[in-house]
C-alpha positions, 0 to 999 in steps of 0.5 A: 421462857427459858426454852425460848432463850435457849432457842435464840442462843442456838439460832445465833450459833447456827448463823455463825457456823454458816458462811456469809453467802449461806453456801455451807458451813464455815470450818475453823482451822489452819487456813484461817490463821493470818499469813505472813505475807498479809502483813507485808505488801508484796509487789507481784510484778517486780522482777528480782535479780538473777543471782548465782545461787539461783543456778548453782549447777551452771549450764550444760552446753557451751554457746557462742556468738561472733560478729564482724566489725569494719576496719575503721573500728579496729583501733577503738575496739582494740583500745576498749577491749580490756574493759569489755572483757572484764565486764563480761568476766563478771557474768562468766562470759569469755570474750575473744578479739581476732584482729586478723579476721576482724571479728569479736566472739563471746562464749559461755564458760563453766562459771556462767550461771545466767542463761540469758546473759549470752544473748545480752553479750551478743547484743553488746558486740553488735552495738560495738561493731555499729560504732556505739561507744563502749560505756553506753554499749556496756549498759546492755548487760543490765536486765532493764536495758534492751536494744534494737537495730533498725536497718534503714538502708533498704527503705529508700531507693535513691541515695539522695533521698536517703541522705535527706531523710536520714538528716531529717531524723537527726535534725539540725545540731542533733536537736530532733534526735535529742528530743526523741531520746528524752521523750522515749527514754531511749539512747538512739545512734544513727550510723550508716545504713542502720539506727541502734537504739537502747532502752525499754521495750515500750520506748524501742517500739516507739523509736522503730515506728518513728524511724520507719515513718520518717524514712518512708516519708509517712510522717515527719519526726517533729509531728511524732515529737508533738504527739509524744509530748501531748501523751506525756502531759495527758498521762500526768493528769489523773482525771484523764489517765484512764480515758481514751486520748484520741480526741485530744491528739492531733491528726496530721494528714499528708497533703499532696501539694502540686508544685507550680510549673515554671511560667513560660513567656510566649512570643506575641505574634503579629495580629492578622485579621485573616485566619491561617490557611487550611492545611491540605487534606490527604485527598488534595495531596493525591490529586496533586500527585495524580495518584487519585486517578490511578487504579487499585492495582497501580496504587499498590504497585507504587506503594510497593516501589516506595517501600522497596526504595526506603528499604534499599536506602536503609540497608545501604546506610546499615552497610556503611555503618558496619564498614566504618568499624573496619576502616583504619584510623588516620595516622597523625601527619608530621608538621612540615616546616617547608624545608628539605632534608638537604637544607638541614644538612647544609645548615648543620655543616656551616654551624660545625665550620663556624665552631671549628674556626672559633675554637682555633682563634681561642687556642692561638690567643692563649699562648703558653709562656715556657720560661714561667713554666720552667721557673715554677716547675723547680719550686716545691708546692705549698701542700708538700711544704706544709706536710713536711712541717 
């Protein structure tokens, strides 16, 4: 009985030595000890912030980017540049503003520790040159924020259609643009021939698709807004979170609606019971001219003569058009009042004689009194007397 008990104990020990799968022996050692990260929940997907201690040696080479800005942005950029320069300085980036050339330049320094910050700085000056406000553009320096510049100028040929579709994207009182910003979580700014967007990668992808579909007239932005709203509601539902949503989403098809042509009223003709006369055929016309009875040789000769006459008329007309270019323009004719030069001279002479007579009469009427002149000549003038006083 003792032997049977010992055998039972041995079998239990052997079972513990083997792994649960029965593949081999399970050795106890340092790997079986509890790990420190087993007790703490670690988020493997979390991207930790890049700090100066992660790259103490800095960068080996200097990198720089520059971009031009339009003349109407010069005043605003000049006012805001100190704020932008201080923000870049915190990341070890040097900024330079050249108002003569109209350019902004960013470059790395010895204090730059993050190698990707120069790309972020390049995006910053791009956004500033495309009329994005400085407080919003400075958010691009954060790690979570990305930007995308969508060029829409070449998507539409006609300027009228381009303006109409761009206004469709903005909406009345910027309502469509605000709805897209809320649903995609991105900042969208439409300016000129480009659309600047800032946000996450997922949101930027949605914004680019919606903008291109709107400008190419593939789908109206309101339909895309409706789809995004339904997607958000389905994502909040835990039962449908991991299912395919295609059966719930609406499918919009573009309808080619033909426009009605303007209705033209036809004038009513008088009713006649008799049909219109039949037009004469080619043979009838030849019979009238007598050409039908001619030989083939005479017919060809007549056709050749007609061709020669038409050609002569055309050459004469072309010659006349060429000669018109060499004709001098007609000079403007002076307006004739029906009077000769002799009549004009006689009228001038009589007017001068009349003026001379009038001048003589006025001179004789104004006689000078000599006694008054002598009396007043001896008296001192008032101005001199005042000066003496």
